[in-house]
C-alpha positions as CSV (number, residue, x, y, z in Angstrom):
1,M,-13.4,-13.5,22.5
2,T,-14.4,-11.0,19.8
3,R,-13.4,-11.6,16.3
4,T,-11.2,-8.8,14.9
5,T,-11.8,-8.3,11.2
6,T,-10.2,-6.1,8.7
7,A,-13.4,-5.3,6.8
8,S,-14.1,-1.8,5.7
9,T,-16.7,-0.1,3.5
10,S,-14.2,0.4,0.7
11,T,-14.1,-1.7,-2.4
12,P,-11.5,-4.5,-2.1
13,T,-8.2,-3.9,-3.9
14,R,-6.9,-6.7,-6.2
15,V,-3.2,-7.5,-6.2
16,A,-2.0,-9.9,-8.8
17,F,1.1,-12.1,-8.5
18,G,3.4,-12.8,-11.5
19,E,4.0,-16.4,-12.6
20,H,7.6,-16.2,-11.2
21,E,6.3,-15.3,-7.8
22,R,3.9,-18.3,-7.7
23,T,6.7,-20.8,-8.5
24,P,7.6,-22.7,-5.3
25,F,11.0,-21.9,-3.8
26,R,12.0,-19.3,-6.3
27,D,12.8,-15.9,-4.8
28,H,11.0,-16.9,-1.6
29,P,12.4,-16.4,1.9
30,A,13.6,-19.5,3.7
31,L,10.6,-21.1,5.4
32,T,10.9,-21.8,9.1
33,L,7.6,-23.6,9.1
34,D,5.6,-25.4,6.3
35,A,2.9,-27.8,7.5
36,R,-0.3,-29.1,6.2
37,V,-3.1,-29.0,8.8
38,T,-6.9,-29.5,9.0
39,V,-8.7,-26.4,10.3
40,G,-12.4,-27.1,10.9
41,A,-13.4,-29.1,7.9
42,E,-10.9,-27.5,5.5
43,R,-7.5,-28.5,4.3
44,A,-5.0,-25.8,5.1
45,R,-1.3,-25.0,5.0
46,I,0.6,-22.9,7.5
47,V,3.9,-21.3,6.5
48,A,6.3,-19.0,8.3
49,S,9.5,-17.3,7.5
50,H,12.0,-15.0,9.3
51,D,12.0,-11.4,8.1
52,P,15.6,-10.2,8.3
53,A,14.6,-6.6,8.0
54,T,12.4,-6.6,11.1
55,G,13.6,-9.7,12.9
56,A,10.0,-10.8,13.1
57,E,8.5,-14.2,12.2
58,Q,5.9,-13.8,9.4
59,V,3.1,-16.4,9.6
60,V,0.4,-17.1,7.0
61,L,-2.5,-19.6,7.1
62,M,-3.7,-20.7,3.7
63,L,-7.3,-22.0,3.9
64,G,-8.8,-24.2,1.2
65,D,-7.5,-24.6,-2.4
66,T,-5.5,-21.5,-3.1
67,V,-3.5,-22.8,-6.0
68,G,-4.7,-21.0,-9.2
69,A,-7.4,-19.1,-7.3
70,Q,-8.2,-15.5,-8.1
71,D,-9.1,-12.7,-5.8
72,V,-8.4,-14.6,-2.6
73,P,-9.4,-12.5,0.4
74,V,-6.6,-11.6,2.8
75,H,-7.2,-10.9,6.5
76,V,-5.0,-9.9,9.4
77,V,-5.9,-11.9,12.6
78,D,-4.4,-12.4,16.0
79,E,-1.4,-14.7,15.6
80,E,-2.0,-16.4,19.0
81,V,-5.3,-17.8,17.7
82,L,-4.6,-18.1,14.0
83,L,-5.8,-21.7,13.7
84,I,-9.0,-21.0,15.7
85,E,-9.7,-17.9,13.6
86,G,-9.1,-20.1,10.5
87,G,-11.9,-22.4,11.6
88,R,-14.4,-19.6,11.7
89,Y,-14.2,-18.9,8.0
90,A,-17.0,-20.7,6.2
91,H,-15.9,-19.8,2.6
92,T,-12.6,-20.7,1.2
93,P,-10.0,-20.0,-0.1
94,Q,-8.8,-17.4,2.4
95,L,-5.4,-16.2,3.4
96,L,-4.9,-15.2,7.1
97,I,-1.8,-13.3,8.2
98,G,-0.9,-13.6,11.9
99,D,-0.4,-10.4,13.8
100,P,1.6,-10.9,17.1
101,T,0.5,-7.6,18.6
102,L,-3.3,-7.7,17.8
103,A,-4.3,-9.3,21.1
104,V,-2.5,-6.5,23.0
105,T,-3.4,-3.5,20.9
106,G,-6.8,-4.6,19.5
107,N,-5.8,-2.6,16.4
108,A,-4.8,-4.2,13.1
109,E,-3.9,-0.9,11.3
110,A,-0.2,-1.0,11.8
111,R,0.0,-4.6,10.5
112,Q,-2.4,-3.7,7.6
113,W,0.0,-0.8,6.7
114,E,3.0,-3.2,6.7
115,V,1.1,-5.8,4.6
116,G,0.0,-3.1,2.1
117,R,3.6,-1.8,1.9
118,Q,4.9,-5.3,1.2
119,L,2.2,-6.0,-1.4
120,R,3.3,-2.8,-3.2
121,E,7.1,-3.0,-2.8
122,G,7.8,-6.7,-2.1
123,G,8.9,-8.5,1.0
124,P,8.5,-11.7,3.0
125,I,4.7,-11.2,3.5
126,R,4.1,-10.8,-0.3
127,A,6.4,-13.8,-0.9
128,L,4.4,-16.0,1.6
129,L,1.1,-14.9,0.1
130,A,2.4,-15.7,-3.4
131,L,3.6,-19.0,-2.2
132,S,-0.1,-19.9,-1.8
133,G,-0.2,-20.3,-5.6
134,A,-3.1,-17.8,-5.8
135,R,-3.1,-15.7,-9.0
136,S,-4.4,-12.7,-7.1
137,V,-5.5,-11.6,-3.7
138,E,-7.9,-9.0,-2.4
139,V,-7.5,-6.7,0.5
140,D,-10.1,-4.2,1.7
141,W,-7.9,-1.8,3.5
142,L,-5.5,-0.9,0.7
143,P,-6.4,2.0,-1.7
144,S,-6.7,0.6,-5.2
145,A,-4.2,3.3,-6.5
146,A,-1.6,1.8,-4.2
147,A,-1.9,-1.8,-5.4
148,A,1.1,-3.4,-7.2
């Protein structure tokens, strides 16, 4: 199995979360899953919520100590192997967003576009990433002029 990454040659774009976004359970979508797990040697938390706009389940794996962290890398990975992919990251903290179509299409661009849109405009994915408690995240596929 090949590892799909979202790396590019562009400079990572930083997206900061406001204090109100990082406050647990305030303005966050209802969680359908919230579990603490061990992935490899790291502590992790997996959260999911139902996106009423698309009808999709949004899933995020939070690797390592994300609370208060700055510039936490965000990656889009195949949702079917989210925990396995999480075990492959040697450096934490990291935030992994599950993509249910990546295994079929082999292309993360559509999901990256949606994640970028929600980082700019708000939505369940931004809310789940903010729920990690990170002060800011970094994505390497979003133009810096588009960051919120």
